[in-house]
C-alpha positions as CSV (number, residue, x, y, z in Angstrom):
1,M,104.7,68.2,162.2
2,N,106.0,66.5,159.1
3,H,106.8,68.0,155.7
4,Q,103.7,66.7,154.0
5,S,101.4,68.1,156.8
6,N,103.2,71.5,156.5
7,L,102.8,71.5,152.8
8,E,99.1,70.7,153.1
9,K,98.6,73.5,155.5
10,I,100.3,75.9,153.2
11,I,98.3,74.8,150.2
12,T,95.1,75.3,152.2
13,I,96.2,78.8,153.2
14,L,97.0,79.6,149.6
15,E,93.7,78.2,148.3
16,D,91.7,80.3,150.8
17,I,93.5,83.5,149.8
18,C,93.8,83.0,146.1
19,P,91.6,80.1,144.8
20,G,91.8,78.5,141.4
21,V,95.5,77.8,141.2
22,D,97.2,74.3,141.2
23,Y,99.4,75.0,144.1
24,K,100.8,71.4,144.1
25,T,102.6,72.0,140.8
26,C,102.9,75.8,140.3
27,Q,106.5,77.1,140.7
28,T,105.9,80.6,139.4
29,L,103.4,82.2,141.8
30,I,105.4,85.5,141.9
31,D,107.1,85.3,138.6
32,Q,103.7,85.1,136.8
33,Q,102.1,87.5,139.2
34,I,99.5,85.0,140.4
35,L,100.0,86.4,143.9
36,D,99.8,90.2,144.3
37,S,101.0,92.3,147.1
38,F,97.7,92.1,149.0
39,A,97.7,88.3,148.8
40,I,101.3,88.1,150.0
41,L,100.4,90.3,153.0
42,S,97.5,88.0,153.8
43,I,99.7,84.9,153.4
44,V,102.4,86.3,155.7
45,A,99.8,86.9,158.4
46,E,98.3,83.4,158.0
47,L,101.7,81.7,158.0
48,Q,102.8,83.6,161.2
49,D,99.6,82.6,162.9
50,T,99.5,79.0,161.7
51,F,103.2,78.2,162.3
52,D,103.9,80.5,165.2
53,V,106.8,82.2,163.4
54,Y,107.9,85.7,162.7
55,L,108.7,86.6,159.1
56,T,111.1,89.5,158.6
57,P,111.3,91.7,155.5
58,M,114.3,89.6,154.4
59,D,112.0,86.5,154.4
60,I,109.5,88.1,152.0
61,Q,111.3,87.6,148.7
62,P,110.2,86.0,145.5
63,S,112.2,82.8,145.9
64,N,110.4,82.1,149.1
65,F,106.9,82.7,147.7
66,N,107.1,81.3,144.2
67,S,105.6,77.9,145.2
68,A,103.9,76.1,148.0
69,Q,107.1,74.0,148.3
70,A,109.3,77.1,148.8
71,L,106.9,78.4,151.4
72,T,107.0,75.0,153.2
73,A,110.8,75.1,153.2
74,L,110.8,78.6,154.6
75,M,108.4,77.6,157.4
76,E,110.5,74.6,158.3
77,R,113.6,76.7,158.4
78,K,111.9,79.3,160.6
79,K,110.5,76.6,163.0
80,A,114.0,75.2,163.3
81,G,115.3,78.6,164.2
82,G,117.0,79.3,160.9
83,K,116.7,82.0,158.4
C-alpha cells in the first residue's frame, strides 16, 4: 500500500466516525477538540482492523491524532514494525 492510499483510507475512517470536517487540511483535531474520547476509541478500533496493527497506549497521544497525515505516519510506522 502506498502513502496516498493509506491517507485516503484514514480520511474515510475519520469521515465515517466524525463527519463534517476537512480532514485533508485540518491539523488540530485534538487541539481543537474536534475528536472526543469516544471518537478516538472508535478510530483506534477501525485503524487496528483496517491496517492489521496493534496500537499501544503510548501510540494514543495527541501528536498522532491531530491530523489524518499524523495518523497515516503512525500507521506506516506500525506496519513497518516501528513505534
